[in-house]
Rosetta silent file (secondary structure, phi, psi, omega in degrees, C-alpha in Angstrom):
SEQUENCE: MKAKDAAQWAENRRAGPWRFIWNKGVLGWGLLLWGSFAGILTLSRPEHYVVILISSALAWFLLGVFWGSGVWLLTEWEYRRYKSKNTDPDDNLAI
SCORE:     score description
SCORE:     0.000 S_00000001
   1 L     0.000  139.891  174.376   24.258   38.103   47.364 S_00000001
   2 L   -99.549  170.300 -176.711   24.205   35.924   44.215 S_00000001
   3 H   -60.995  -38.277  179.399   27.037   33.879   42.780 S_00000001
   4 H   -60.770  -47.334  178.979   27.661   36.500   40.109 S_00000001
   5 H   -61.584  -40.477 -178.407   27.915   39.232   42.713 S_00000001
   6 H   -67.002  -39.937  178.103   30.180   37.165   44.853 S_00000001
   7 H   -61.734  -40.770  178.599   32.541   36.542   41.919 S_00000001
   8 H   -66.713  -38.657  178.284   32.594   40.286   41.193 S_00000001
   9 H   -66.367  -39.804 -179.382   33.264   41.057   44.817 S_00000001
  10 H   -63.002  -32.471  171.217   36.122   38.566   44.980 S_00000001
  11 H   -64.535  -46.311 -179.608   37.765   40.623   42.131 S_00000001
  12 H   -62.106  -40.272 -178.079   37.256   43.835   44.111 S_00000001
  13 H   -62.223  -36.472 -176.552   38.704   42.212   47.240 S_00000001
  14 H   -65.861  -31.016  177.876   41.978   41.323   45.464 S_00000001
  15 H   -72.913  -23.496  179.519   42.533   45.095   44.693 S_00000001
  16 L    96.795  157.820 -174.150   42.112   45.879   48.387 S_00000001
  17 H   -65.479  -41.054 -173.322   39.846   48.221   50.426 S_00000001
  18 H   -66.484  -34.283  178.611   41.765   51.441   49.792 S_00000001
  19 H   -65.035  -43.412  178.987   41.560   51.142   46.043 S_00000001
  20 H   -61.268  -42.467 -179.966   37.827   50.437   46.298 S_00000001
  21 H   -63.225  -41.095  179.043   37.306   53.335   48.734 S_00000001
  22 H   -66.387  -49.983 -175.834   39.213   55.660   46.415 S_00000001
  23 H   -73.102  -50.240 -174.694   37.555   54.626   43.162 S_00000001
  24 H   -82.976  -42.099 -176.292   34.005   54.091   44.367 S_00000001
  25 H   -83.894  -58.717 -174.233   33.739   56.343   47.361 S_00000001
  26 H   -74.004  -54.786 -176.526   35.949   59.383   46.695 S_00000001
  27 H   -76.761  -41.757 -172.613   36.055   59.487   42.876 S_00000001
  28 H   -81.657  -30.487 -174.378   32.764   57.823   42.091 S_00000001
  29 H  -113.705  -48.230 -174.423   30.505   59.297   44.759 S_00000001
  30 H   -73.814  -34.386  179.958   32.315   62.267   46.363 S_00000001
  31 H   -69.514  -39.817  177.425   33.585   63.825   43.147 S_00000001
  32 H   -61.471  -44.412 -177.667   30.167   63.616   41.548 S_00000001
  33 H   -76.946  -32.988  177.867   28.423   65.224   44.474 S_00000001
  34 H   -60.848  -50.744 -179.436   31.155   67.777   45.014 S_00000001
  35 H   -58.954  -41.319 -179.714   30.769   68.957   41.431 S_00000001
  36 H   -67.598  -53.234 -175.113   26.979   69.095   41.687 S_00000001
  37 H   -71.089  -38.430  177.976   26.680   70.857   45.043 S_00000001
  38 H   -65.601  -38.422  175.385   29.633   73.135   44.481 S_00000001
  39 H   -66.121  -39.386  177.051   28.248   74.209   41.133 S_00000001
  40 H   -67.890  -45.005 -179.598   24.835   74.967   42.582 S_00000001
  41 H   -64.092  -38.016  179.445   26.254   76.808   45.562 S_00000001
  42 H   -66.254  -36.948  177.562   28.640   78.833   43.283 S_00000001
  43 H   -70.469  -32.399 -179.706   25.818   79.915   41.033 S_00000001
  44 H   -80.692  -24.195  178.682   23.839   81.061   44.024 S_00000001
  45 L  -138.855   68.633 -171.173   26.754   82.851   45.640 S_00000001
  46 H   -64.875  -18.709  179.666   29.349   83.632   42.964 S_00000001
  47 H   -74.624  -15.193 -178.163   31.275   86.103   45.215 S_00000001
  48 H  -112.515   26.773 -172.557   32.262   83.202   47.526 S_00000001
  49 H   -63.217  -37.286  178.858   33.247   80.676   44.884 S_00000001
  50 H   -60.794  -48.440  179.947   36.787   80.034   46.196 S_00000001
  51 H   -63.355  -40.550 -176.548   35.619   79.315   49.742 S_00000001
  52 H   -67.554  -47.412 -177.721   32.819   77.180   48.377 S_00000001
  53 H   -65.915  -37.547 -179.845   34.999   75.060   46.112 S_00000001
  54 H   -73.761  -45.864 -176.061   37.745   74.473   48.722 S_00000001
  55 H   -72.603  -35.182  179.934   35.483   73.765   51.698 S_00000001
  56 H   -74.394  -31.283  175.554   33.040   71.600   49.754 S_00000001
  57 H   -64.996  -40.793  176.086   35.990   69.660   48.222 S_00000001
  58 H   -65.664  -43.204  178.539   37.291   68.804   51.670 S_00000001
  59 H   -63.710  -45.825 -178.789   33.770   67.881   52.889 S_00000001
  60 H   -72.622  -27.219  173.536   32.976   65.652   49.903 S_00000001
  61 H   -63.949  -50.956 -179.329   36.390   64.014   50.058 S_00000001
  62 H   -63.121  -39.204  176.921   35.774   63.004   53.628 S_00000001
  63 H   -68.962  -32.509  174.902   32.199   61.931   52.945 S_00000001
  64 H   -65.667  -38.995  174.696   33.452   59.874   49.995 S_00000001
  65 H   -61.970  -47.010  178.511   35.896   58.134   52.245 S_00000001
  66 H   -64.041  -42.289  179.665   33.113   57.364   54.712 S_00000001
  67 H   -61.053  -53.170 -178.910   30.703   56.264   51.951 S_00000001
  68 H   -56.850  -42.683 -177.464   33.314   53.996   50.330 S_00000001
  69 H   -66.107  -43.015  179.252   34.312   52.485   53.682 S_00000001
  70 H   -64.648  -37.413  175.866   30.660   51.794   54.535 S_00000001
  71 H   -66.539  -43.824  176.154   29.985   50.174   51.216 S_00000001
  72 H   -55.983  -54.293 -177.666   33.170   48.070   51.554 S_00000001
  73 H   -58.704  -46.460  178.632   32.164   46.918   55.051 S_00000001
  74 H   -62.493  -49.830 -179.800   28.607   46.085   54.137 S_00000001
  75 H   -61.715  -40.300  179.097   29.584   44.239   50.953 S_00000001
  76 H   -64.434  -35.688  178.672   32.328   42.349   52.730 S_00000001
  77 H   -64.875  -48.459  179.073   29.819   41.281   55.400 S_00000001
  78 H   -60.292  -42.884  178.239   27.430   40.077   52.683 S_00000001
  79 H   -61.528  -44.848  175.349   30.210   38.246   50.907 S_00000001
  80 H   -60.712  -41.608 -177.192   31.343   36.387   54.073 S_00000001
  81 H   -64.873  -43.785  179.728   27.833   35.521   54.837 S_00000001
  82 H   -64.242  -43.112 -179.770   27.326   34.177   51.306 S_00000001
  83 H   -62.865  -39.245 -176.350   30.594   32.209   51.445 S_00000001
  84 H   -70.752  -28.592  179.661   29.770   30.652   54.790 S_00000001
  85 H   -86.637  -24.188 -172.445   26.339   29.452   53.457 S_00000001
  86 H  -118.765   16.177  175.858   27.633   28.268   50.079 S_00000001
  87 L  -110.904  129.098 -178.579   30.910   26.626   50.850 S_00000001
  88 L   -73.210  127.669 -177.539   31.130   22.900   51.358 S_00000001
  89 H   -65.722  -23.157  175.029   33.094   22.253   54.572 S_00000001
  90 H   -70.814  -14.083  179.417   34.825   19.298   52.889 S_00000001
  91 H   -70.014  -23.732 -176.636   36.419   21.709   50.365 S_00000001
  92 H   -85.239  -10.253 -174.243   38.692   22.978   53.149 S_00000001
  93 L   -81.724  138.991 -179.549   40.053   19.570   54.089 S_00000001
  94 L   -85.295  136.967  177.251   43.597   18.716   52.950 S_00000001
  95 L  -100.099    0.000    0.000   43.908   15.316   51.316 S_00000001
């Protein structure tokens, strides 16, 4: 992680994990893939479009939550690792 990435992640951390998971995982990743796959499946089986749209929406919502959570945890790990290597121990001392 670079200093620029760490500064960006510090902003994301302030908003909290659930906002990140919702925006990046569910809306950013899950919604995009739901639209893509549901569209393809609906075109191939138009008689089942209601079942396809509902079942795939649930699946991609859950997958979006898992994806967003995984990205949050991985980036948080990288951020903490970066901070531990790039923080001067004397900065934490009270004067």
